[in-house]
N, C-alpha and C positions, 0 to 999 in steps of 0.2 A: 476502751479496748481491753479485752481480756488476754491474759497470758496463759498459754496452754502448753503443758509438757507431756509428750508421749514417751513412755519408758518401756524398754524391753531388755533382754539380756545383752545382745551384742550390737544393737543399733545398726543392723545391716539389712533387715528385711521388713518385719512387721511394723516396727515403729517408723521406719522410713516411708512405707506405703501409707500408714495412717497420717503422718505429717503431710504428705502430698495431698491426700483427700481432705483433711481438715482445712488446709490452706485454701483448697479449691472451693469447698462449700462455705467456709466462714468469710472469705473475702477480707474486707477491712474490719471485721468485727473482732478479730483475734490475731495475736502474734503467736505462731505455733513453732515449738521447738521439739526436737526429738533427741533422745540420748539412750545410752545403755549403761548397765552395771559394768560392762566391759565394752571395748570397741573392737569390732571385727571387720570394719571397712564396709563400704556400700556394696551390696551384692548385685552383680551385673544382671542377674535374672529378675530382680526386683525392678531395676531400671527398665528392663525390656517389657515386663508385663504392664507397668504403668504407662509406658510410651504407647502400648497397644490401646490404652484407654485415654490417650491424648493428654497425659500429665507427665511433665518432664521433671524427674527427680535426680537427673544426672549431676547436678551441681550441689546436691546435698552432701554433707560431710558426716562421718561417723564420730559422734561425740560422747565423752564420758559424762555421766550425770554430775560429777563433781564440778564441772565447768559452769553449772547453772545454780549452784547453791545460794547465790545472792539474788536471783531473780524472784520477784514476788508473784508466784504462780497462783492463778485463780482455780485452775483445774490441773490435776495430775492424772493421767490415764495410763495404767499399766496394761500391756497387751500380752503378758505371759505370766504364769504363776511364779516363776523364778524372780522376775522383777518385782512383783507384788510383795513377795516374802523378803526381798533384800533392798527394797526402796528406802533410801535414807530419809531421815526426818527433814522436812522443809519448814523453815521458820515462817510459815505463812498459814493462813486459814484455808489452804487449797482444798477444794472438794475433790475427792478421789473417786475415780471410776476404774473398773477392772473388767477385762474380758480375756480369757485364756485362748487366744487364737493358736491354731496349729502352726508349727514352725516349718515353712516350706523348704527351708535350707536342709532339712533332714529327710526330704522326700527321696525315695529310691525308685529304681526302675529305669525304663528307657528315657531318652531325652524328652520325648513327647509327654511321657507320664509325669516327669518332674515338672515340666512347664505347665502342664494341666493342674498340678497341685499348687503351683504359684498363682495361677489364675483363680483357682477356687478360693484360696485364702485372700487374694486381692479383692475378690467380689464380696467376701464376708466383711472385710475391713471397710470397703466402700459403703455398704449398707449401714454398718455400725457408725461410721463417721458422719454420714448424712443425717442419721437419726439424732446423734448427739448434738450436732450443730443446730438442728431444728428445735430440739427440746431445751437446749441450754444457752445458745448463743444468739438466738433471734429475739 
């Protein structure tokens, strides 16, 4: 079983969504964690858009990356440039992946426009997560 860490700035949206999809697609092939350089709490809109796709992340917690420094990760996935640039050194031979997803929490406009941005980013992360599992965890 592989250990996978998804890392972003606040561990509230992108990394939480990725954790949900990676767990879904990897099944028992990986233990998936998510963390942030900071902790901003789980974003309710992230919970909502994942529920729309039948994945429950409501029990996830917002964690700081320092909590996992002793975990021997096989893969570290950064989902924003800030996390990539500030990712701490892990004393493992973890393979690193990076994709700078837009931050849906910064979306502006009407309530519908904001939710549509959350859905757009969710769908991007879904495809990325599915492909990563297919290529590296199967």
